[in-house]
N, CA, C and O atoms as a DFTB+ gen file, in Angstrom:
236 C
 N C O
     1  1      77.215      87.472     140.041
     2  2      77.909      88.505     139.303
     3  2      77.561      88.468     137.818
     4  3      77.405      89.520     137.199
     5  1      77.439      87.293     137.245
     6  2      77.103      87.207     135.828
     7  2      75.716      87.783     135.551
     8  3      75.462      88.317     134.472
     9  1      74.836      87.672     136.521
    10  2      73.480      88.201     136.359
    11  2      73.496      89.711     136.154
    12  3      72.790      90.213     135.280
    13  1      74.289      90.452     136.941
    14  2      74.326      91.905     136.801
    15  2      75.000      92.313     135.495
    16  3      74.632      93.328     134.903
    17  1      75.977      91.540     135.039
    18  2      76.629      91.859     133.770
    19  2      75.639      91.673     132.621
    20  3      75.620      92.469     131.682
    21  1      74.829      90.640     132.692
    22  2      73.815      90.408     131.673
    23  2      72.784      91.532     131.673
    24  3      72.359      91.989     130.611
    25  1      72.381      91.978     132.867
    26  2      71.427      93.083     132.957
    27  2      72.021      94.361     132.385
    28  3      71.326      95.129     131.719
    29  1      73.288      94.589     132.639
    30  2      73.961      95.787     132.139
    31  2      74.004      95.783     130.621
    32  3      73.695      96.799     129.999
    33  1      74.379      94.673     130.012
    34  2      74.439      94.614     128.558
    35  2      73.045      94.694     127.950
    36  3      72.884      95.236     126.857
    37  1      72.043      94.169     128.631
    38  2      70.670      94.282     128.144
    39  2      70.210      95.736     128.168
    40  3      69.529      96.190     127.248
    41  1      70.581      96.464     129.213
    42  2      70.215      97.885     129.293
    43  2      70.887      98.687     128.190
    44  3      70.265      99.571     127.601
    45  1      72.146      98.388     127.905
    46  2      72.860      99.091     126.832
    47  2      72.213      98.784     125.492
    48  3      72.024      99.683     124.674
    49  1      71.872      97.518     125.260
    50  2      71.228      97.123     124.009
    51  2      69.874      97.808     123.851
    52  3      69.547      98.285     122.764
    53  1      69.090      97.861     124.918
    54  2      67.785      98.505     124.868
    55  2      67.926      99.999     124.590
    56  3      67.182     100.549     123.778
    57  1      68.866     100.654     125.248
    58  2      69.093     102.088     125.024
    59  2      69.524     102.345     123.577
    60  3      69.038     103.277     122.935
    61  1      70.430     101.520     123.074
    62  2      70.883     101.676     121.685
    63  2      69.752     101.476     120.698
    64  3      69.664     102.191     119.700
    65  1      68.886     100.509     120.965
    66  2      67.750     100.256     120.081
    67  2      66.797     101.445     120.061
    68  3      66.309     101.839     119.001
    69  1      66.535     102.006     121.218
    70  2      65.640     103.165     121.290
    71  2      66.247     104.358     120.563
    72  3      65.546     105.060     119.834
    73  1      67.532     104.591     120.753
    74  2      68.176     105.724     120.080
    75  2      68.193     105.532     118.568
    76  3      67.952     106.483     117.825
    77  1      68.473     104.323     118.103
    78  2      68.502     104.068     116.660
    79  2      67.117     104.184     116.037
    80  3      66.998     104.546     114.867
    81  1      66.072     103.884     116.799
    82  2      64.707     103.971     116.278
    83  2      64.287     105.423     116.085
    84  3      63.402     105.705     115.277
    85  1      64.900     106.338     116.805
    86  2      64.512     107.747     116.733
    87  2      65.342     108.553     115.743
    88  3      65.165     109.768     115.653
    89  1      66.230     107.925     115.006
    90  2      67.075     108.649     114.054
    91  2      66.277     108.957     112.788
    92  3      65.546     108.108     112.278
    93  1      66.424     110.156     112.302
    94  2      65.790     110.577     111.048
    95  2      66.751     110.227     109.909
    96  3      67.698     110.965     109.633
    97  1      66.497     109.103     109.259
    98  2      67.427     108.609     108.246
    99  2      67.455     109.473     106.995
   100  3      68.510     109.596     106.372
   101  1      66.339     110.075     106.603
   102  2      66.346     110.935     105.420
   103  2      67.169     112.195     105.696
   104  3      67.899     112.657     104.819
   105  1      67.057     112.749     106.897
   106  2      67.869     113.909     107.262
   107  2      69.333     113.557     107.340
   108  3      70.197     114.362     106.991
   109  1      69.611     112.351     107.800
   110  2      70.993     111.888     107.881
   111  2      71.592     111.726     106.490
   112  3      72.756     112.066     106.275
   113  1      70.815     111.214     105.547
   114  2      71.286     111.073     104.170
   115  2      71.506     112.447     103.531
   116  3      72.491     112.649     102.821
   117  1      70.598     113.387     103.780
   118  2      70.766     114.743     103.253
   119  2      72.062     115.354     103.776
   120  3      72.816     115.972     103.024
   121  1      72.312     115.176     105.073
   122  2      73.535     115.709     105.671
   123  2      74.768     115.056     105.060
   124  3      75.758     115.736     104.788
   125  1      74.719     113.749     104.843
   126  2      75.862     113.031     104.270
   127  2      76.150     113.516     102.857
   128  3      77.311     113.695     102.489
   129  1      75.113     113.729     102.068
   130  2      75.306     114.221     100.691
   131  2      75.889     115.627     100.715
   132  3      76.810     115.922      99.953
   133  1      75.374     116.496     101.573
   134  2      75.894     117.866     101.670
   135  2      77.338     117.870     102.144
   136  3      78.149     118.653     101.648
   137  1      77.671     117.002     103.100
   138  2      79.047     116.917     103.599
   139  2      79.977     116.413     102.505
   140  3      81.103     116.894     102.382
   141  1      79.522     115.455     101.713
   142  2      80.338     114.931     100.616
   143  2      80.589     116.007      99.555
   144  3      81.715     116.172      99.086
   145  1      79.545     116.727      99.186
   146  2      79.697     117.800      98.194
   147  2      80.617     118.893      98.737
   148  3      81.481     119.389      98.014
   149  1      80.441     119.265      99.987
   150  2      81.307     120.278     100.601
   151  2      82.759     119.816     100.642
   152  3      83.670     120.612     100.413
   153  1      82.980     118.541     100.931
   154  2      84.337     118.000     100.954
   155  2      84.986     118.021      99.586
   156  3      86.176     118.308      99.462
   157  1      84.210     117.718      98.560
   158  2      84.745     117.746      97.186
   159  2      85.103     119.174      96.793
   160  3      86.150     119.410      96.191
   161  1      84.242     120.119      97.129
   162  2      84.528     121.530      96.815
   163  2      85.775     121.988      97.564
   164  3      86.638     122.642      96.978
   165  1      85.883     121.654      98.853
   166  2      87.059     122.030      99.641
   167  2      88.320     121.426      99.043
   168  3      89.348     122.096      98.949
   169  1      88.246     120.158      98.637
   170  2      89.416     119.491      98.058
   171  2      89.825     120.162      96.753
   172  3      91.015     120.301      96.472
   173  1      88.846     120.579      95.957
   174  2      89.150     121.286      94.714
   175  2      89.885     122.591      94.969
   176  3      90.875     122.893      94.302
   177  1      89.400     123.368      95.939
   178  2      90.080     124.619      96.273
   179  2      91.474     124.364      96.847
   180  3      92.406     125.118      96.565
   181  1      91.620     123.321      97.641
   182  2      92.919     122.991      98.236
   183  2      93.920     122.607      97.157
   184  3      95.059     123.072      97.180
   185  1      93.513     121.771      96.219
   186  2      94.407     121.357      95.129
   187  2      94.759     122.553      94.249
   188  3      95.913     122.707      93.851
   189  1      93.770     123.405      93.938
   190  2      94.037     124.593      93.122
   191  2      94.989     125.536      93.849
   192  3      95.896     126.093      93.230
   193  1      94.799     125.719      95.138
   194  2      95.690     126.588      95.915
   195  2      97.108     126.060      95.949
   196  3      98.059     126.828      95.808
   197  1      97.265     124.752      96.133
   198  2      98.602     124.149      96.130
   199  2      99.265     124.294      94.762
   200  3     100.460     124.575      94.672
   201  1      98.487     124.101      93.701
   202  2      99.018     124.212      92.343
   203  2      99.509     125.627      92.060
   204  3     100.622     125.817      91.570
   205  1      98.671     126.623      92.371
   206  2      99.067     128.011      92.115
   207  2     100.204     128.452      93.031
   208  3     101.040     129.261      92.630
   209  1     100.245     127.936      94.247
   210  2     101.328     128.264      95.172
   211  2     102.664     127.757      94.625
   212  3     103.661     128.478      94.644
   213  1     102.677     126.522      94.142
   214  2     103.902     125.967      93.563
   215  2     104.295     126.713      92.295
   216  3     105.479     126.937      92.042
   217  1     103.305     127.097      91.502
   218  2     103.574     127.825      90.264
   219  2     104.198     129.188      90.550
   220  3     105.092     129.627      89.826
   221  1     103.726     129.863      91.611
   222  2     104.269     131.168      91.975
   223  2     105.666     131.052      92.564
   224  3     106.483     131.955      92.384
   225  1     105.962     129.945      93.274
   226  2     107.285     129.757      93.846
   227  2     108.339     129.563      92.764
   228  3     109.489     129.964      92.940
   229  1     107.959     128.955      91.653
   230  2     108.902     128.681      90.569
   231  2     109.288     129.960      89.824
   232  3     110.356     130.019      89.215
   233  1     108.440     130.973      89.865
   234  2     108.738     132.217      89.136
   235  2     109.753     133.047      89.840
   236  3     110.113     134.121      89.360
């Protein structure tokens, strides 16, 4: 039984290694930077919307 468990974990490790070798790291970094910039812009609009919403409620 231990033999098949070892083979199973070896297959998972081999599959993971192959998948990680095929990743385009420069494209992944570009995506991460774009996602970060988009998140900052979204957060800015969200904070501005909350601020103006509270300001209008007080009037």
